[in-house]
All heavy atoms as an XYZ file, in Angstrom:
917
protein
N    -100.996    214.183      9.077
C    -101.926    213.161      9.416
C    -102.579    212.600      8.212
O    -102.988    213.290      7.318
C    -103.000    213.775     10.351
C    -104.031    212.766     10.813
S    -105.138    213.494     12.010
C    -106.556    213.795     11.007
N    -102.695    211.253      8.174
C    -103.307    210.589      6.999
C    -103.361    209.079      7.206
O    -102.827    208.586      8.219
N    -103.968    208.430      6.263
C    -104.060    206.962      6.333
C    -102.699    206.390      6.066
O    -101.998    206.799      5.122
C    -105.068    206.478      5.314
C    -106.481    206.995      5.657
C    -105.088    204.919      5.188
C    -107.521    206.756      4.619
N    -102.323    205.403      6.821
C    -100.973    204.807      6.748
C    -100.983    203.324      6.316
O     -99.955    202.711      6.077
C    -100.132    204.981      7.963
C    -100.792    204.304      9.203
C     -99.876    206.455      8.265
C     -99.919    204.193     10.445
N    -102.149    202.730      6.280
C    -102.238    201.326      5.894
C    -103.613    200.741      6.205
O    -104.510    201.480      6.608
N    -103.771    199.473      5.933
C    -104.997    198.827      6.256
C    -104.725    197.776      7.336
O    -103.798    196.968      7.192
C    -105.563    198.030      4.968
C    -106.020    199.086      3.932
C    -106.714    197.093      5.325
C    -106.474    198.430      2.637
N    -105.488    197.839      8.384
C    -105.260    196.866      9.518
C    -105.804    195.489      9.121
O    -105.173    194.512      9.408
C    -105.990    197.375     10.756
C    -105.763    196.459     11.924
O    -104.598    196.457     12.465
O    -106.673    195.710     12.278
N    -106.992    195.431      8.569
C    -107.533    194.134      8.195
C    -108.684    194.350      7.128
O    -109.089    195.484      6.953
C    -108.130    193.355      9.422
C    -109.305    194.008     10.029
N    -109.210    195.009     10.961
C    -110.615    193.859      9.837
C    -110.390    195.409     11.339
N    -111.338    194.696     10.632
N    -109.044    193.246      6.542
C    -110.182    193.211      5.597
C    -111.242    192.347      6.285
O    -110.912    191.260      6.807
C    -109.787    192.669      4.239
C    -111.011    192.431      3.352
C    -108.800    193.571      3.572
N    -112.459    192.768      6.281
C    -113.583    191.904      6.774
C    -114.473    191.480      5.667
O    -114.899    192.351      4.855
C    -114.377    192.629      7.879
C    -115.505    191.724      8.357
C    -115.855    191.864      9.812
O    -115.038    192.286     10.614
N    -117.062    191.557     10.148
N    -114.804    190.248      5.649
C    -115.796    189.665      4.708
C    -116.879    189.018      5.542
O    -116.660    188.651      6.701
C    -115.169    188.601      3.846
C    -114.044    189.080      2.876
C    -113.325    187.895      2.307
C    -114.633    190.025      1.829
N    -118.048    188.913      4.977
C    -119.156    188.246      5.666
C    -119.199    186.769      5.340
O    -118.639    186.314      4.328
C    -120.473    188.958      5.250
N    -119.840    186.009      6.206
C    -120.031    184.596      6.031
C    -121.346    184.195      6.728
O    -121.835    184.866      7.591
C    -118.839    183.832      6.630
C    -118.688    183.946      8.137
S    -117.399    182.996      8.869
C    -118.175    181.399      9.057
N    -121.911    183.043      6.334
C    -123.075    182.560      6.993
C    -122.722    181.987      8.373
O    -121.594    181.506      8.615
C    -123.631    181.486      6.043
C    -122.603    181.219      5.045
C    -121.526    182.277      5.163
N    -123.686    181.918      9.236
C    -123.521    181.314     10.623
C    -123.155    179.878     10.548
O    -123.611    179.155      9.680
C    -124.760    181.557     11.409
N    -122.265    179.451     11.445
C    -121.981    178.035     11.577
C    -121.000    177.488     10.559
O    -120.798    176.269     10.564
N    -120.394    178.299      9.754
C    -119.487    177.800      8.710
C    -118.019    178.079      8.968
O    -117.207    178.122      8.087
C    -119.906    178.457      7.371
C    -121.253    177.997      6.867
C    -121.351    176.549      6.517
O    -120.352    175.988      6.061
O    -122.407    175.947      6.734
N    -117.659    178.140     10.263
C    -116.287    178.438     10.586
C    -115.303    177.373     10.153
O    -114.194    177.710      9.706
C    -116.109    178.626     12.130
C    -116.730    179.937     12.684
C    -118.225    179.953     12.901
O    -118.911    178.916     12.583
O    -118.759    180.990     13.203
N    -115.732    176.087     10.129
C    -114.832    175.023      9.673
C    -114.554    175.167      8.183
O    -113.412    174.931      7.725
C    -115.374    173.635     10.000
O    -116.585    173.447      9.363
N    -115.534    175.554      7.375
C    -115.333    175.815      5.955
C    -114.401    176.976      5.718
O    -113.511    176.956      4.834
C    -116.637    176.020      5.248
N    -114.553    178.014      6.557
C    -113.641    179.182      6.451
C    -112.263    178.772      6.780
O    -111.297    179.169      6.080
C    -114.164    180.302      7.418
N    -112.059    177.981      7.839
C    -110.713    177.596      8.229
C    -110.051    176.697      7.114
O    -108.906    176.819      6.831
C    -110.727    176.860      9.583
C    -109.327    176.545     10.045
C    -109.287    176.137     11.528
O    -110.358    175.925     12.118
O    -108.159    176.038     12.054
N    -110.873    175.810      6.594
C    -110.300    174.930      5.519
C    -109.808    175.749      4.333
O    -108.790    175.392      3.720
C    -111.375    173.893      5.093
N    -110.526    176.824      3.998
C    -110.148    177.605      2.860
C    -109.015    178.592      3.239
O    -107.972    178.614      2.564
C    -111.368    178.391      2.359
C    -111.075    179.254      1.139
C    -110.995    178.677     -0.094
C    -110.862    180.642      1.276
C    -110.731    179.470     -1.238
C    -110.580    181.418      0.200
C    -110.519    180.818     -1.045
N    -109.302    179.436      4.224
C    -108.321    180.549      4.486
C    -106.987    179.987      5.130
O    -105.908    180.549      4.836
C    -108.958    181.587      5.341
C    -109.927    182.425      4.552
C    -111.278    182.138      4.533
C    -109.469    183.501      3.783
C    -112.158    182.885      3.723
C    -110.361    184.270      2.998
C    -111.648    183.952      3.007
O    -112.549    184.715      2.227
N    -107.103    178.935      5.987
C    -105.867    178.376      6.546
C    -105.312    177.255      5.646
O    -104.229    177.258      5.215
C    -106.140    177.851      7.927
O    -106.263    178.869      8.864
N    -106.248    176.259      5.335
C    -105.800    175.147      4.605
C    -105.282    175.442      3.198
O    -104.291    174.791      2.729
N    -105.963    176.279      2.483
C    -105.598    176.559      1.109
C    -104.773    177.833      0.924
O    -103.807    177.822      0.192
C    -106.844    176.632      0.216
C    -107.613    175.315      0.096
C    -108.874    175.530     -0.749
C    -106.739    174.231     -0.501
N    -105.113    178.893      1.589
C    -104.447    180.167      1.419
C    -103.256    180.342      2.373
O    -102.398    181.215      2.179
C    -105.410    181.368      1.536
C    -106.487    181.417      0.451
C    -107.238    182.753      0.603
C    -105.966    181.311     -0.902
N    -103.149    179.497      3.377
C    -102.008    179.519      4.278
C    -102.067    180.541      5.378
O    -101.018    180.751      6.043
N    -103.189    181.172      5.567
C    -103.234    182.099      6.751
C    -103.511    181.315      8.014
O    -104.022    180.176      7.965
C    -104.400    183.077      6.484
C    -104.254    184.032      5.280
C    -105.517    184.861      5.089
C    -103.048    184.935      5.463
N    -103.148    181.883      9.148
C    -103.255    181.169     10.425
C    -104.498    181.663     11.133
O    -104.723    182.888     11.262
C    -102.027    181.425     11.321
C    -102.175    180.788     12.687
C    -100.770    180.932     10.640
N    -105.405    180.730     11.571
C    -106.538    181.106     12.330
C    -106.095    181.578     13.746
O    -105.272    180.848     14.358
C    -107.525    180.031     12.433
C    -108.830    180.471     13.124
C    -109.916    179.396     13.060
N    -111.099    179.886     13.749
C    -112.224    179.202     13.889
N    -112.312    178.006     13.327
N    -113.242    179.706     14.542
N    -106.578    182.726     14.135
C    -106.263    183.237     15.497
C    -107.585    183.474     16.238
O    -108.622    183.679     15.652
C    -105.474    184.589     15.405
C    -104.107    184.381     14.738
C    -106.252    185.665     14.662
N    -107.522    183.375     17.600
C    -108.746    183.597     18.363
C    -109.260    184.988     18.223
O    -108.478    185.942     18.207
C    -108.270    183.308     19.823
C    -106.923    182.708     19.731
C    -106.350    183.039     18.431
N    -110.538    185.112     18.112
C    -111.190    186.466     18.204
C    -111.079    186.923     19.662
O    -111.163    186.066     20.548
C    -112.616    186.363     17.709
C    -112.794    186.049     16.276
C    -114.292    186.005     15.891
C    -114.918    187.390     15.957
N    -116.294    187.457     15.375
N    -110.981    188.179     19.841
C    -111.054    188.706     21.210
C    -112.380    188.313     21.892
O    -113.440    188.250     21.269
C    -111.010    190.256     21.031
C    -110.356    190.397     19.744
C    -110.793    189.252     18.853
N    -112.281    188.029     23.203
C    -113.433    187.479     23.929
C    -114.732    188.299     23.780
O    -115.760    187.680     23.536
C    -113.064    187.367     25.405
C    -114.076    186.630     26.245
C    -114.415    185.210     25.749
O    -113.437    184.524     25.352
O    -115.548    184.827     25.737
N    -114.687    189.634     23.770
C    -115.915    190.321     23.638
C    -116.621    190.089     22.243
O    -117.808    190.298     22.107
C    -115.578    191.823     23.725
C    -114.214    191.783     24.365
C    -113.569    190.456     24.050
N    -115.833    189.680     21.232
C    -116.380    189.436     19.895
C    -116.656    187.977     19.577
O    -117.342    187.683     18.617
C    -115.397    190.011     18.849
C    -115.055    191.522     19.000
C    -114.039    191.911     17.941
C    -116.284    192.338     18.934
N    -116.106    187.054     20.321
C    -116.137    185.622     19.979
C    -117.595    185.138     19.950
O    -117.836    184.291     19.065
C    -115.291    184.892     21.011
N    -118.429    185.618     20.762
C    -119.828    185.118     20.800
C    -120.607    185.414     19.523
O    -121.611    184.807     19.241
C    -120.595    185.652     21.989
N    -120.079    186.349     18.715
C    -120.814    186.740     17.500
C    -120.583    185.712     16.374
O    -121.220    185.755     15.346
C    -120.255    188.077     16.989
C    -120.534    189.222     17.890
C    -119.958    190.473     17.370
N    -120.137    191.600     18.273
C    -119.660    192.780     18.082
N    -118.977    193.059     16.948
N    -119.881    193.699     18.911
N    -119.646    184.756     16.582
C    -119.326    183.819     15.558
C    -118.325    184.379     14.553
O    -117.801    185.469     14.764
N    -118.013    183.606     13.499
C    -117.043    184.069     12.567
C    -115.622    183.662     13.012
O    -115.461    183.007     14.023
N    -114.631    184.092     12.269
C    -113.247    183.770     12.600
C    -112.277    184.742     11.925
O    -112.577    185.369     11.009
C    -112.947    182.296     12.257
S    -113.584    181.789     10.664
N    -111.089    184.831     12.515
C    -110.041    185.687     12.061
C    -108.845    184.943     11.647
O    -108.539    183.877     12.229
C    -109.638    186.652     13.231
C    -110.618    187.691     13.598
C    -111.932    187.788     13.161
C    -110.417    188.759     14.533
N    -112.574    188.855     13.732
C    -111.625    189.514     14.586
C    -109.327    189.183     15.269
C    -111.795    190.645     15.337
C    -109.473    190.295     16.054
C    -110.700    191.011     16.097
N    -108.166    185.482     10.650
C    -106.940    184.830     10.095
C    -105.878    185.868      9.950
O    -106.141    187.045      9.602
C    -107.287    184.196      8.739
C    -108.383    183.149      8.790
C    -109.701    183.510      8.617
C    -108.074    181.882      9.135
C    -110.670    182.574      8.739
C    -109.059    180.914      9.240
C    -110.365    181.264      9.002
N    -104.616    185.419     10.143
C    -103.468    186.337     10.006
C    -102.384    185.659      9.246
O    -102.240    184.494      9.228
C    -102.911    186.697     11.387
C    -103.809    187.539     12.212
C    -103.182    187.971     13.526
O    -102.060    187.481     13.833
O    -103.772    188.767     14.268
N    -101.588    186.513      8.673
C    -100.374    186.110      7.924
C     -99.680    187.438      7.582
O     -99.605    188.304      8.441
N     -99.342    187.657      6.347
C     -98.852    188.959      5.919
C    -100.022    189.981      5.905
O     -99.779    191.169      5.906
C     -98.252    188.876      4.529
N    -101.269    189.445      5.949
C    -102.434    190.295      6.027
C    -103.377    189.666      7.066
O    -103.221    188.555      7.475
C    -103.204    190.342      4.656
C    -102.324    190.950      3.567
C    -103.662    188.954      4.239
N    -104.354    190.459      7.465
C    -105.411    189.969      8.356
C    -106.716    189.945      7.648
O    -107.120    190.987      6.987
C    -105.558    190.846      9.598
C    -104.305    190.801     10.538
C    -104.553    191.633     11.774
O    -105.541    191.433     12.482
N    -103.642    192.551     12.045
N    -107.439    188.810      7.711
C    -108.762    188.694      7.111
C    -109.716    188.294      8.187
O    -109.439    187.302      8.911
C    -108.773    187.703      5.963
C    -110.188    187.488      5.445
C    -107.804    188.064      4.849
N    -110.751    189.041      8.456
C    -111.748    188.728      9.445
C    -113.007    188.297      8.720
O    -113.439    188.978      7.775
C    -112.021    189.910     10.345
C    -110.900    190.420     11.111
N    -110.983    191.566     11.874
C    -109.650    189.929     11.278
C    -109.798    191.756     12.543
N    -108.947    190.784     12.107
N    -113.633    187.215      9.192
C    -114.895    186.854      8.646
C    -115.932    186.958      9.709
O    -115.755    186.406     10.761
C    -114.871    185.350      8.106
C    -114.236    185.322      6.723
C    -112.776    185.019      6.807
C    -114.962    184.389      5.869
N    -116.949    187.775      9.453
C    -117.982    187.965     10.440
C    -119.351    187.397      9.985
O    -119.600    187.453      8.777
N    -120.029    186.893     10.912
C    -121.359    186.284     10.583
C    -122.376    187.374     10.266
O    -122.455    188.356     11.025
C    -121.822    185.359     11.727
C    -123.254    184.959     11.527
C    -120.898    184.201     11.885
N    -123.048    187.190      9.181
C    -124.086    188.173      8.818
C    -125.413    187.313      8.689
O    -125.495    186.363      7.888
C    -123.741    188.758      7.495
C    -124.537    189.963      7.107
C    -123.958    190.720      5.941
O    -123.707    190.094      4.860
O    -123.742    191.933      6.065
N    -126.415    187.695      9.491
C    -127.665    186.931      9.468
C    -128.282    186.863      8.097
O    -128.745    185.787      7.721
C    -128.693    187.579     10.464
N    -128.405    187.914      7.377
C    -128.931    187.936      6.013
C    -127.824    187.949      5.026
O    -127.655    188.766      4.171
C    -129.777    189.225      5.856
C    -130.510    189.222      4.510
O    -130.751    188.112      3.948
O    -130.879    190.298      4.047
N    -126.974    186.879      5.098
C    -125.691    186.772      4.325
C    -125.988    186.824      2.846
O    -126.800    186.093      2.302
C    -124.947    185.520      4.726
C    -123.797    185.329      3.795
C    -122.619    186.128      3.918
C    -123.847    184.382      2.799
C    -121.572    185.920      3.065
C    -122.731    184.165      1.955
C    -121.612    184.956      2.091
N    -125.223    187.668      2.145
C    -125.116    187.680      0.675
C    -123.664    187.878      0.394
O    -122.992    188.788      0.907
C    -125.953    188.801      0.087
C    -127.395    188.609      0.146
C    -128.232    189.719     -0.528
N    -127.832    191.067     -0.077
C    -128.377    191.691      0.947
N    -129.368    191.106      1.644
N    -127.989    192.890      1.264
N    -123.061    187.002     -0.496
C    -121.637    187.166     -0.759
C    -121.306    188.470     -1.520
O    -122.112    189.004     -2.259
C    -121.350    185.954     -1.653
C    -122.672    185.547     -2.224
C    -123.723    185.992     -1.230
N    -120.079    188.937     -1.318
C    -119.566    190.108     -2.006
C    -119.078    189.583     -3.370
O    -118.007    188.913     -3.388
C    -118.498    190.761     -1.212
N    -119.780    189.869     -4.395
C    -119.370    189.387     -5.702
C    -118.595    190.392     -6.544
O    -117.860    189.981     -7.467
C    -120.593    188.932     -6.522
C    -121.394    187.812     -5.795
C    -122.320    187.095     -6.720
N    -123.180    186.173     -5.987
C    -122.847    184.958     -5.631
N    -121.615    184.516     -5.866
N    -123.676    184.193     -5.020
N    -118.658    191.655     -6.189
C    -117.859    192.627     -6.869
C    -116.765    193.196     -5.922
O    -115.565    193.178     -6.255
C    -118.800    193.788     -7.364
C    -118.047    194.838     -8.151
C    -117.604    194.314     -9.479
C    -116.975    195.418    -10.356
N    -116.370    194.970    -11.543
N    -117.220    193.728     -4.781
C    -116.183    194.209     -3.808
C    -115.370    193.029     -3.389
O    -115.847    191.882     -3.207
C    -116.925    194.794     -2.619
N    -114.050    193.232     -3.160
C    -113.177    192.168     -2.849
C    -111.815    192.664     -2.292
O    -111.406    193.725     -2.616
C    -112.908    191.278     -4.065
C    -112.188    192.019     -5.142
N    -112.832    192.921     -6.037
C    -110.889    192.091     -5.512
C    -111.941    193.415     -6.885
N    -110.757    192.955     -6.535
N    -111.180    191.777     -1.538
C    -109.769    192.016     -1.207
C    -108.905    191.549     -2.329
O    -109.212    190.534     -2.952
C    -109.578    191.240      0.064
C    -110.511    190.107     -0.023
C    -111.713    190.658     -0.726
N    -107.795    192.176     -2.571
C    -106.789    191.753     -3.506
C    -105.544    191.392     -2.668
O    -104.945    192.241     -2.060
C    -106.435    192.826     -4.519
N    -105.211    190.093     -2.635
C    -104.122    189.612     -1.814
C    -102.870    189.433     -2.636
O    -102.983    188.743     -3.703
C    -104.517    188.307     -1.157
C    -105.795    188.295     -0.358
C    -106.214    186.908      0.191
C    -105.714    189.303      0.806
N    -101.775    189.988     -2.260
C    -100.510    189.809     -2.942
C     -99.892    188.448     -2.561
O     -99.866    188.080     -1.375
C     -99.505    190.931     -2.642
C     -99.811    192.260     -3.217
C     -98.852    193.318     -2.630
C     -99.678    192.266     -4.724
N     -99.497    187.696     -3.567
C     -98.860    186.395     -3.320
C     -97.474    186.339     -3.963
O     -97.160    187.174     -4.839
C     -99.737    185.268     -3.834
C    -101.109    185.255     -3.189
C     -99.891    185.310     -5.348
N     -96.623    185.420     -3.529
C     -95.256    185.399     -4.096
C     -95.067    184.279     -5.086
O     -94.049    184.189     -5.726
C     -94.253    185.300     -2.973
C     -94.360    184.076     -2.117
O     -95.203    183.236     -2.407
O     -93.628    184.009     -1.118
N     -95.993    183.388     -5.305
C     -95.927    182.341     -6.294
C     -97.319    182.032     -6.769
O     -97.934    181.007     -6.378
C     -95.172    181.087     -5.708
C     -94.881    180.111     -6.814
O     -95.424    180.162     -7.955
O     -94.023    179.189     -6.579
N     -97.848    182.848     -7.603
C     -99.248    182.715     -8.041
C     -99.490    181.388     -8.762
O    -100.489    180.709     -8.511
C     -99.684    183.891     -8.925
C    -101.143    183.898     -9.376
C    -102.106    184.002     -8.206
C    -101.369    185.036    -10.351
N     -98.591    180.975     -9.598
C     -98.742    179.721    -10.417
C     -98.861    178.590     -9.402
O     -99.720    177.661     -9.592
C     -97.585    179.543    -11.328
N     -98.072    178.484     -8.436
C     -98.116    177.351     -7.439
C     -99.431    177.396     -6.643
O    -100.055    176.346     -6.509
C     -96.954    177.427     -6.488
C     -96.775    176.238     -5.574
C     -97.691    176.286     -4.290
O     -97.979    177.431     -3.809
O     -98.104    175.231     -3.827
N     -99.815    178.573     -6.235
C    -101.083    178.653     -5.471
C    -102.309    178.319     -6.339
O    -103.173    177.569     -5.899
C    -101.208    180.052     -4.851
C    -102.460    180.290     -3.993
C    -102.597    179.190     -2.893
C    -102.381    181.689     -3.410
N    -102.307    178.814     -7.584
C    -103.404    178.504     -8.509
C    -103.423    176.974     -8.727
O    -104.512    176.384     -8.721
C    -103.255    179.290     -9.814
C    -104.133    178.756    -10.865
C    -103.611    180.768     -9.586
N    -102.315    176.381     -8.965
C    -102.267    174.959     -9.150
C    -102.837    174.146     -7.995
O    -103.603    173.183     -8.089
N    -102.481    174.574     -6.758
C    -102.968    173.961     -5.506
C    -104.495    174.104     -5.429
O    -105.252    173.205     -5.135
C    -102.293    174.510     -4.317
C    -102.655    173.797     -3.040
C    -101.743    174.082     -1.873
N    -100.928    175.317     -1.972
C    -100.946    176.272     -1.116
N    -101.738    176.179     -0.038
N    -100.210    177.373     -1.219
N    -104.994    175.371     -5.719
C    -106.371    175.597     -5.627
C    -107.192    174.797     -6.681
O    -108.187    174.217     -6.376
C    -106.671    177.087     -5.765
C    -106.173    178.013     -4.628
C    -106.111    179.493     -5.005
C    -106.978    177.773     -3.356
N    -106.710    174.808     -7.850
C    -107.434    174.069     -8.949
C    -107.405    172.598     -8.643
O    -108.316    171.874     -8.945
C    -106.744    174.340    -10.264
C    -107.077    175.739    -10.858
C    -106.420    176.016    -12.172
O    -105.310    175.594    -12.454
O    -107.037    176.737    -12.981
N    -106.319    172.133     -8.015
C    -106.239    170.731     -7.633
C    -107.247    170.222     -6.710
O    -107.497    169.023     -6.614
N    -107.849    171.153     -5.962
C    -108.924    170.750     -5.037
C    -110.300    171.264     -5.507
O    -111.287    171.282     -4.747
C    -108.638    171.186     -3.598
C    -107.425    170.521     -3.064
C    -108.516    172.684     -3.486
N    -110.319    171.664     -6.785
C    -111.636    172.042     -7.389
C    -112.073    173.477     -7.271
O    -113.192    173.849     -7.597
N    -111.165    174.403     -6.799
C    -111.534    175.780     -6.743
C    -111.509    176.365     -8.145
O    -110.498    176.175     -8.846
C    -110.580    176.605     -5.834
C    -110.853    178.073     -5.846
C    -110.671    176.047     -4.360
N    -112.568    177.012     -8.552
C    -112.602    177.613     -9.938
C    -111.804    178.936     -9.959
O    -112.094    179.822     -9.118
C    -114.065    177.924    -10.307
C    -114.190    178.566    -11.640
C    -115.608    179.089    -11.955
O    -116.532    178.739    -11.207
O    -115.726    179.819    -12.938
N    -110.879    178.974    -10.837
C    -110.044    180.183    -10.999
C    -110.510    180.917    -12.218
O    -110.728    180.342    -13.282
C    -108.547    179.762    -11.201
C    -108.009    178.965     -9.983
C    -107.701    180.993    -11.502
C    -108.037    179.705     -8.636
N    -110.722    182.224    -12.061
C    -111.189    183.047    -13.162
C    -110.027    184.000    -13.563
O    -109.604    184.819    -12.709
C    -112.464    183.849    -12.766
C    -113.628    182.903    -12.425
C    -114.854    183.685    -12.056
N    -114.756    184.519    -10.863
C    -114.771    184.105     -9.572
N    -114.905    182.782     -9.341
N    -114.703    184.967     -8.587
N    -109.552    183.894    -14.747
C    -108.472    184.754    -15.236
C    -109.140    186.022    -15.732
O    -110.238    185.996    -16.266
C    -107.608    184.048    -16.231
C    -106.680    183.026    -15.546
C    -106.216    181.890    -16.394
N    -105.296    181.039    -15.691
C    -105.583    180.084    -14.849
N    -106.857    179.855    -14.551
N    -104.636    179.408    -14.280
N    -108.435    187.115    -15.627
C    -108.963    188.412    -15.988
C    -107.985    189.186    -16.855
O    -106.823    188.714    -17.042
C    -109.339    189.223    -14.666
C    -110.314    190.302    -14.990
O    -110.634    190.646    -16.113
O    -110.766    190.947    -13.942
N    -108.326    190.288    -17.331
C    -107.404    191.211    -18.044
C    -106.237    191.488    -17.093
O    -106.470    191.756    -15.875
C    -108.119    192.509    -18.357
C    -107.174    193.556    -18.979
C    -109.301    192.280    -19.320
N    -105.036    191.333    -17.618
C    -103.919    191.582    -16.792
C    -103.616    193.060    -16.645
O    -103.887    193.830    -17.571
C    -102.707    190.808    -17.327
C    -102.828    189.276    -17.320
C    -103.208    188.774    -15.936
O    -102.536    188.992    -14.932
N    -104.286    187.995    -15.901
N    -103.092    193.442    -15.472
C    -102.662    194.781    -15.300
C    -101.177    194.872    -15.379
O    -100.446    193.944    -15.024
C    -103.083    195.210    -13.858
C    -104.600    195.156    -13.539
C    -104.822    195.523    -12.084
C    -105.363    196.156    -14.405
N    -100.695    196.030    -15.894
C     -99.236    196.128    -16.071
C     -98.526    195.935    -14.744
O     -98.861    196.459    -13.765
C     -98.946    197.569    -16.568
C     -97.473    197.726    -16.945
C     -97.201    199.110    -17.535
O     -98.123    199.739    -18.060
O     -95.978    199.447    -17.524
N     -97.519    195.031    -14.865
C     -96.708    194.699    -13.720
C     -97.286    193.671    -12.760
O     -96.634    193.299    -11.782
N     -98.443    193.046    -13.083
C     -99.057    192.030    -12.221
C     -99.607    190.857    -13.081
O    -100.085    191.113    -14.187
C    -100.208    192.621    -11.441
C     -99.779    193.626    -10.381
C     -99.672    194.993    -10.688
C     -99.423    193.233     -9.071
C     -99.277    195.882     -9.732
C     -99.041    194.112     -8.131
C     -98.955    195.496     -8.498
O     -98.558    196.345     -7.545
N     -99.553    189.700    -12.464
C    -100.343    188.531    -12.906
C    -101.420    188.445    -11.879
O    -101.218    188.661    -10.698
C     -99.460    187.348    -12.874
C    -100.118    186.059    -13.392
C    -100.257    185.996    -14.881
O     -99.471    186.626    -15.602
O    -101.160    185.306    -15.297
N    -102.655    188.197    -12.303
C    -103.750    188.168    -11.326
C    -104.913    187.208    -11.732
O    -105.083    186.960    -12.969
C    -104.278    189.526    -11.093
C    -105.082    190.068    -12.265
C    -105.449    191.576    -12.056
N    -106.342    192.035    -13.105
C    -107.508    192.561    -12.876
N    -107.966    192.791    -11.653
N    -108.300    192.891    -13.877
N    -105.591    186.690    -10.785
C    -106.742    185.839    -11.001
C    -107.821    186.168     -9.896
O    -107.447    186.777     -8.892
C    -106.360    184.296    -10.919
C    -105.388    183.932    -11.946
C    -105.878    183.948     -9.488
N    -108.990    185.735    -10.125
C    -110.116    185.827     -9.183
C    -110.625    184.461     -8.893
O    -110.529    183.519     -9.678
C    -111.230    186.682     -9.752
C    -110.839    188.111     -9.904
N    -110.388    188.668    -11.116
C    -110.797    189.161     -9.006
C    -110.152    189.933    -10.954
N    -110.406    190.260     -9.706
N    -111.161    184.317     -7.673
C    -111.800    183.069     -7.252
C    -112.804    183.478     -6.158
O    -112.931    184.610     -5.830
C    -110.751    182.159     -6.619
C    -109.914    182.665     -5.457
C    -110.030    181.745     -4.323
C    -108.494    182.820     -5.941
N    -113.524    182.485     -5.750
C    -114.541    182.742     -4.663
C    -114.215    181.862     -3.457
O    -113.740    180.720     -3.619
C    -115.941    182.364     -5.198
O    -116.290    183.239     -6.195
N    -114.390    182.410     -2.260
C    -114.263    181.620     -1.068
C    -115.447    180.677     -0.983
O    -116.285    180.671     -1.807
C    -114.035    182.526      0.157
C    -115.270    183.210      0.684
O    -116.395    183.037      0.156
O    -115.126    184.009      1.646
N    -115.495    179.786      0.074
C    -116.588    178.804      0.123
C    -117.963    179.468      0.189
O    -118.941    178.742     -0.040
C    -116.288    177.996      1.399
C    -114.875    178.308      1.678
C    -114.527    179.631      1.123
N    -118.038    180.721      0.469
C    -119.322    181.395      0.644
C    -119.705    182.270     -0.533
O    -120.717    182.927     -0.544
C    -119.245    182.217      1.933
C    -118.582    181.568      3.026
C    -117.384    182.014      3.570
C    -119.108    180.344      3.546
C    -116.714    181.349      4.578
C    -118.397    179.638      4.518
C    -117.281    180.114      5.047
N    -118.846    182.335     -1.559
C    -119.123    183.081     -2.765
C    -118.527    184.471     -2.771
O    -118.724    185.206     -3.728
N    -117.768    184.840     -1.704
C    -117.072    186.127     -1.702
C    -115.952    186.125     -2.732
O    -115.166    185.190     -2.796
C    -116.489    186.417     -0.304
C    -117.551    186.656      0.744
O    -118.516    187.436      0.571
N    -117.445    185.960      1.867
N    -115.875    187.144     -3.510
C    -114.824    187.333     -4.517
C    -113.486    187.606     -3.805
O    -113.389    188.435     -2.931
C    -115.198    188.426     -5.445
C    -114.174    188.685     -6.581
C    -114.735    189.808     -7.414
N    -113.790    190.146     -8.437
C    -113.991    191.167     -9.301
N    -115.051    191.903     -9.252
N    -113.084    191.403    -10.228
N    -112.439    186.965     -4.293
C    -111.040    187.141     -3.813
C    -110.189    187.312     -5.054
O    -110.279    186.598     -6.032
C    -110.533    185.927     -2.991
C    -111.444    185.534     -1.877
C    -109.146    186.165     -2.525
C    -111.487    186.445     -0.702
N    -109.278    188.286     -5.019
C    -108.352    188.496     -6.104
C    -106.957    188.111     -5.570
O    -106.597    188.490     -4.485
C    -108.315    189.961     -6.613
C    -107.415    190.205     -7.745
C    -107.503    191.609     -8.300
O    -108.253    192.393     -7.750
O    -106.832    191.888     -9.304
N    -106.214    187.360     -6.331
C    -104.871    187.055     -6.019
C    -103.966    187.690     -7.024
O    -104.155    187.601     -8.295
C    -104.605    185.532     -5.996
C    -105.489    184.691     -5.019
C    -105.224    183.203     -5.261
C    -105.252    185.125     -3.600
N    -102.915    188.417     -6.561
C    -102.054    189.141     -7.465
C    -100.599    188.807     -7.130
O    -100.220    188.710     -5.984
C    -102.285    190.640     -7.306
C    -103.657    191.140     -7.549
S    -103.863    192.898     -7.301
C    -103.028    193.536     -8.762
N     -99.785    188.738     -8.208
C     -98.326    188.616     -8.038
C     -97.645    189.711     -8.823
O     -97.934    189.894    -10.060
C     -97.864    187.233     -8.513
C     -96.360    187.024     -8.352
C     -95.886    185.710     -8.745
O     -96.667    184.885     -9.387
O     -94.709    185.362     -8.465
N     -96.767    190.392     -8.197
C     -95.947    191.452     -8.912
C     -95.019    190.728     -9.843
O     -94.320    189.759     -9.503
C     -95.153    192.283     -7.924
C     -96.022    193.253     -7.177
C     -95.170    194.235     -6.396
N     -95.974    195.206     -5.700
C     -96.252    195.211     -4.372
N     -95.614    194.358     -3.623
N     -97.040    196.113     -3.893
N     -94.895    191.202    -11.066
C     -93.940    190.620    -12.066
C     -92.657    191.422    -11.908
O     -92.584    192.582    -11.640
C     -94.531    190.782    -13.473
C     -95.859    190.065    -13.684
C     -96.353    190.429    -15.114
C     -95.700    188.617    -13.530
N     -91.575    190.623    -12.149
C     -90.194    191.233    -11.990
C     -89.924    192.192    -13.135
O     -90.465    192.221    -14.131
C     -89.168    190.174    -11.990
């Protein structure tokens, strides 16, 4: 018996900003917005799926996660970074880790996101 994976990552967001979340997570990162289950829908926020699941939940006293973050694996970091920079998203380059190219950025709410690509 043991942990076998991560089902989803949840980040916080301010109330009423679902359209900004969708523009970023679907429009820029390419995840698909999926309906929240009915018992949870009234809480606000939104869920996204692709190779990973990212849930954004409304937090009344919202403060962005500036250190804690999800690290999302991508298959063409240069293309994605170019697309993000093209619409004004600030990309922060960091010390590289062996076997990976990586960058950091913030979602529309200031939550830190890491994008990583495995090097061949």
